[in-house]
C-alpha positions as semicolon CSV with decimal commas, in nm:
position;residue;x (nm);y (nm);z (nm)
1;X;-2,086;-0,458;-1,450
2;X;-2,376;-0,475;-1,704
3;X;-2,342;-0,425;-2,061
4;X;-2,513;-0,241;-2,277
5;X;-2,544;0,077;-2,483
6;X;-2,427;0,264;-2,139
7;X;-2,247;0,099;-1,880
8;X;-2,402;0,082;-1,581
9;X;-2,165;0,024;-1,225
10;X;-2,331;-0,219;-0,968
11;X;-2,036;-0,198;-0,722
12;X;-1,636;-0,148;-0,712
13;X;-1,351;-0,317;-0,597
14;X;-1,122;-0,159;-0,366
15;X;-0,703;-0,179;-0,368
16;X;-0,590;-0,420;-0,121
17;X;-0,288;-0,391;0,056
18;X;-0,156;-0,690;-0,015
19;X;-0,261;-1,047;-0,212
20;X;-0,061;-1,236;0,068
21;X;-0,303;-1,379;0,284
22;X;-0,064;-1,389;0,587
23;X;0,015;-0,980;0,534
24;X;-0,389;-0,931;0,472
25;X;-0,426;-1,079;0,844
26;X;-0,103;-0,847;0,943
27;X;-0,318;-0,518;0,792
28;X;-0,611;-0,601;0,940
29;X;-0,445;-0,640;1,307
30;X;-0,277;-0,354;1,253
31;X;-0,553;-0,143;1,165
32;X;-0,785;-0,266;1,470
33;X;-0,530;-0,179;1,697
34;X;-0,490;0,160;1,564
35;X;-0,888;0,209;1,527
36;X;-0,960;0,136;1,902
37;X;-0,665;0,312;2,012
38;X;-0,794;0,616;1,848
39;X;-1,172;0,491;1,946
40;X;-1,053;0,490;2,327
41;X;-0,848;0,836;2,317
42;X;-1,153;0,997;2,167
43;X;-1,409;0,860;2,392
44;X;-1,173;0,963;2,670
45;X;-1,163;1,321;2,563
46;X;-1,516;1,350;2,482
47;X;-1,610;1,217;2,825
48;X;-1,358;1,440;3,023
49;X;-1,464;1,749;2,827
50;X;-1,823;1,680;2,947
51;X;-1,793;1,532;3,269
52;X;-1,528;1,759;3,427
53;X;-1,676;2,086;3,499
54;X;-1,295;2,234;3,526
55;X;-1,339;2,200;3,144
56;X;-1,673;2,341;3,054
57;X;-1,516;2,665;2,850
58;X;-1,544;2,728;2,508
59;X;-1,166;2,557;2,425
60;X;-1,268;2,208;2,569
61;X;-1,620;2,241;2,434
62;X;-1,459;2,244;2,059
63;X;-1,180;1,979;2,190
64;X;-1,493;1,760;2,250
65;X;-1,689;1,838;1,887
66;X;-1,294;1,749;1,734
67;X;-1,307;1,427;1,898
68;X;-1,675;1,321;1,772
69;X;-1,572;1,406;1,444
70;X;-1,234;1,216;1,442
71;X;-1,445;0,932;1,587
72;X;-1,673;0,972;1,289
73;X;-1,390;1,012;1,038
74;X;-1,230;0,702;1,122
75;X;-1,495;0,508;1,151
76;X;-1,586;0,538;0,793
77;X;-1,307;0,364;0,635
78;X;-1,081;0,152;0,921
79;X;-1,339;-0,069;0,999
80;X;-1,489;-0,175;0,621
81;X;-1,087;-0,213;0,552
82;X;-1,038;-0,459;0,841
83;X;-1,321;-0,616;0,751
84;X;-1,210;-0,664;0,368
85;X;-0,872;-0,819;0,482
86;X;-0,991;-1,044;0,739
87;X;-1,251;-1,199;0,474
88;X;-0,978;-1,132;0,151
89;X;-1,250;-0,954;0,034
90;X;-1,256;-0,587;-0,204
91;X;-1,605;-0,558;-0,296
92;X;-1,795;-0,236;-0,225
93;X;-2,142;-0,154;-0,376
94;X;-2,222;0,207;-0,539
95;X;-2,390;0,364;-0,299
96;X;-2,162;0,212;-0,023
97;X;-1,892;0,397;-0,264
98;X;-2,081;0,721;-0,243
99;X;-2,185;0,697;0,112
100;X;-1,784;0,697;0,218
101;X;-1,713;0,952;-0,051
102;X;-1,996;1,201;0,120
103;X;-1,914;1,085;0,510
104;X;-1,535;1,143;0,441
105;X;-1,582;1,484;0,269
106;X;-1,885;1,594;0,525
107;X;-1,681;1,524;0,846
108;X;-1,312;1,635;0,717
109;X;-1,493;1,972;0,607
110;X;-1,668;2,009;0,976
111;X;-1,317;1,935;1,123
112;X;-1,127;2,213;0,919
113;X;-1,414;2,446;1,020
114;X;-1,367;2,329;1,395
115;X;-1,005;2,391;1,410
116;X;-1,050;2,721;1,243
117;X;-1,299;2,810;1,551
118;X;-1,034;2,679;1,808
119;X;-0,770;2,912;1,654
120;X;-1,019;3,169;1,673
121;X;-1,097;3,099;2,019
122;X;-0,727;3,087;2,132
123;X;-0,668;3,420;1,965
124;X;-0,952;3,596;2,156
125;X;-0,831;3,452;2,500
126;X;-0,484;3,552;2,459
127;X;-0,497;3,869;2,257
128;X;-0,819;4,002;2,358
129;X;-0,838;3,866;2,737
130;X;-1,077;4,153;2,871
131;X;-1,311;4,044;2,603
132;X;-1,283;3,708;2,548
133;X;-1,595;3,637;2,780
134;X;-1,807;3,814;2,567
135;X;-1,680;3,752;2,215
136;X;-1,678;3,388;2,287
137;X;-1,957;3,290;2,494
138;X;-2,209;3,010;2,509
139;X;-2,402;3,127;2,207
140;X;-2,112;3,183;1,992
141;X;-1,985;2,844;2,072
142;X;-2,312;2,695;1,951
143;X;-2,330;2,878;1,662
144;X;-1,970;2,781;1,528
145;X;-2,071;2,451;1,600
146;X;-2,358;2,415;1,432
147;X;-2,227;2,605;1,138
148;X;-1,926;2,357;1,108
149;X;-2,134;2,030;1,095
150;X;-2,388;2,204;0,875
151;X;-2,143;2,302;0,633
152;X;-2,002;1,992;0,614
153;X;-2,356;1,815;0,573
154;X;-2,394;2,089;0,310
155;X;-2,048;1,990;0,133
156;X;-2,182;1,613;0,156
157;X;-2,494;1,695;0,014
158;X;-2,292;1,836;-0,304
159;X;-2,060;1,560;-0,361
160;X;-2,403;1,340;-0,332
161;X;-2,521;1,492;-0,628
162;X;-2,189;1,479;-0,839
163;X;-2,091;1,109;-0,751
164;X;-2,448;0,964;-0,867
165;X;-2,406;1,151;-1,184
166;X;-2,069;0,992;-1,315
167;X;-2,088;0,751;-1,530
168;X;-1,805;0,510;-1,535
169;X;-1,642;0,289;-1,856
170;X;-1,416;-0,007;-1,831
171;X;-1,229;-0,096;-1,509
172;X;-1,416;-0,047;-1,187
173;X;-1,098;-0,091;-0,962
174;X;-1,050;0,223;-0,751
175;X;-0,666;0,254;-0,668
176;X;-0,745;0,336;-0,323
177;X;-0,863;0,147;0,004
178;X;-1,138;0,361;0,033
179;X;-1,357;0,551;-0,211
180;X;-1,276;0,897;-0,274
181;X;-1,335;1,179;-0,549
182;X;-1,002;1,154;-0,715
183;X;-0,995;0,789;-0,753
184;X;-1,369;0,791;-0,892
185;X;-1,276;1,047;-1,134
186;X;-0,976;0,850;-1,237
187;X;-1,218;0,575;-1,349
188;X;-1,529;0,781;-1,503
189;X;-1,600;0,808;-1,843
190;X;-1,782;1,121;-1,775
191;X;-1,639;1,406;-1,986
192;X;-1,819;1,711;-1,754
193;X;-1,834;1,686;-1,417
194;X;-1,969;2,038;-1,299
195;X;-2,122;2,009;-0,977
196;X;-1,812;1,804;-0,873
197;X;-1,569;2,057;-1,012
198;X;-1,762;2,322;-0,825
199;X;-1,748;2,147;-0,476
200;X;-1,387;2,095;-0,530
201;X;-1,292;2,472;-0,619
202;X;-1,510;2,587;-0,306
203;X;-1,357;2,334;-0,102
204;X;-1,008;2,467;-0,169
205;X;-1,088;2,803;-0,168
206;X;-1,266;2,786;0,186
207;X;-0,966;2,546;0,309
208;X;-0,690;2,800;0,200
209;X;-0,888;3,061;0,345
210;X;-0,926;2,874;0,678
211;X;-0,544;2,802;0,643
212;X;-0,493;3,209;0,610
213;X;-0,703;3,270;0,882
214;X;-0,529;3,017;1,119
215;X;-0,203;3,102;1,021
216;X;-0,250;3,504;1,068
217;X;-0,415;3,428;1,418
218;X;-0,084;3,221;1,543
219;X;0,101;3,487;1,444
220;X;-0,066;3,748;1,660
221;X;-0,100;3,476;1,909
222;X;0,276;3,383;1,938
223;X;0,349;3,794;1,932
224;X;0,130;3,820;2,240
225;X;0,285;3,522;2,437
226;X;0,616;3,646;2,385
227;X;0,570;3,994;2,477
228;X;0,396;3,848;2,818
229;X;0,630;3,944;3,133
230;X;0,553;3,642;3,343
231;X;0,707;3,287;3,199
232;X;0,476;3,088;3,386
233;X;0,198;3,253;3,161
234;X;0,383;3,233;2,863
235;X;0,438;2,855;2,961
236;X;0,046;2,801;3,037
237;X;-0,045;2,980;2,715
238;X;0,195;2,760;2,475
239;X;0,037;2,453;2,642
240;X;-0,277;2,512;2,563
241;X;-0,166;2,643;2,171
242;X;0,099;2,383;2,071
243;X;-0,139;2,113;2,077
244;X;-0,375;2,281;1,854
245;X;-0,122;2,366;1,589
246;X;0,039;2,042;1,610
247;X;-0,297;1,891;1,481
248;X;-0,395;2,133;1,237
249;X;-0,053;2,104;1,089
250;X;-0,059;1,721;1,081
251;X;-0,457;1,738;0,941
252;X;-0,359;2,023;0,665
253;X;-0,074;1,869;0,543
254;X;-0,185;1,491;0,493
255;X;-0,525;1,642;0,377
256;X;-0,308;1,852;0,089
257;X;-0,056;1,571;-0,009
258;X;-0,380;1,276;-0,060
259;X;-0,602;1,555;-0,273
260;X;-0,325;1,748;-0,444
261;X;-0,105;1,483;-0,571
262;X;-0,199;1,313;-0,907
263;X;-0,344;0,963;-0,906
264;X;-0,143;0,720;-1,032
265;X;-0,241;0,429;-1,267
266;X;-0,061;0,216;-1,040
267;X;-0,041;0,331;-0,706
268;X;0,271;0,258;-0,518
269;X;0,282;0,211;-0,111
270;X;0,385;0,572;-0,063
271;X;0,051;0,625;-0,225
272;X;-0,115;0,427;0,040
273;X;0,073;0,574;0,327
274;X;-0,057;0,888;0,253
275;X;-0,431;0,799;0,261
276;X;-0,352;0,606;0,552
277;X;-0,185;0,934;0,711
278;X;-0,486;1,145;0,577
279;X;-0,770;0,927;0,716
280;X;-0,632;0,698;1,020
281;X;-0,331;0,876;1,221
282;X;-0,487;1,220;1,287
283;X;-0,779;1,078;1,483
284;X;-0,581;0,849;1,638
285;X;-0,298;1,110;1,730
286;X;-0,538;1,374;1,848
287;X;-0,621;1,267;2,177
288;X;-0,242;1,163;2,227
289;X;-0,118;1,511;2,153
290;X;-0,387;1,682;2,355
291;X;-0,340;1,452;2,665
292;X;0,027;1,478;2,670
293;X;0,084;1,851;2,638
294;X;-0,194;1,986;2,815
295;X;-0,219;2,003;3,188
296;X;-0,607;2,063;3,232
297;X;-0,681;1,709;3,022
298;X;-0,436;1,550;3,211
299;X;-0,586;1,703;3,566
300;X;-0,932;1,649;3,464
301;X;-0,894;1,258;3,337
302;X;-0,720;1,256;3,687
303;X;-1,021;1,357;3,846
304;X;-1,250;1,160;3,647
305;X;-1,061;0,824;3,704
306;X;-1,049;0,899;4,067
307;X;-1,427;0,958;4,107
308;X;-1,468;0,656;3,915
309;X;-1,268;0,430;4,158
310;X;-1,447;0,607;4,429
311;X;-1,787;0,504;4,287
312;X;-1,670;0,179;4,226
313;X;-1,550;0,126;4,559
314;X;-1,869;0,244;4,769
315;X;-2,032;0,049;4,505
316;X;-1,867;-0,248;4,626
317;X;-1,886;-0,159;4,999
318;X;-2,277;-0,124;4,952
319;X;-2,325;-0,466;4,810
320;X;-2,095;-0,625;5,101
């Protein structure tokens, strides 16, 4: 930090999980394993939904988008945290911090929008089956996906404008293992931050609207499912809806706890655990939830793997 009439911050220090070197290496190993699991699982989901023609439907189109967003979200914070633990460092530049804030907000908002679109898709498929192909056609899917990505980018631009206007006094220690808005506001000496306040209020309003929309959709979905005469139809409907409902619950609950709780001066292990659950656990769990509870994904994954083995065997025979 440079002293003068106005304090200018050129970088920050992120909060580490431990000062003990051995525990830092354990943290790096655990985070690396979680990251590799998230990377592998989400790449498999993207590959399966893209390669298997049986999954070229609106539901799996949105699932592919969700996996791409999960990959982006987990790649913003975890690799940097692993790197810091390995080199026993905590520094991050001002613009690196701004980039983390913007990207986390952008991808998180886009993911919420995609999850909302997926609930609408399930509502149309189960409650309006005769009109489903007209309501959720390829054009509608493309528009919803584009709106999700563009909406996230718009929020990112708003937070960029608000974050770069902040001034900082005193400590430059961020009480978090990555840069986020609550932690930056905690150490900021700016008395007014209108752009961030407006952005936060807008984000919470849209999140609440999405939450209400998802709840109403699933109330109607479960009502329609319970009226189905065939038990096989009910089982299939539940197998496609329950994974999405679990993913939505994990994402919204961890995000709400992370952003609604006040930032303490000395964060506890529970505070760090909540932030880990918000940024790391959902991207790693989502592919597992969908692959275990969804018969179509498991069947498609089997077909893709069998096709890969077949091509590999053909290539080996050709080479010999």
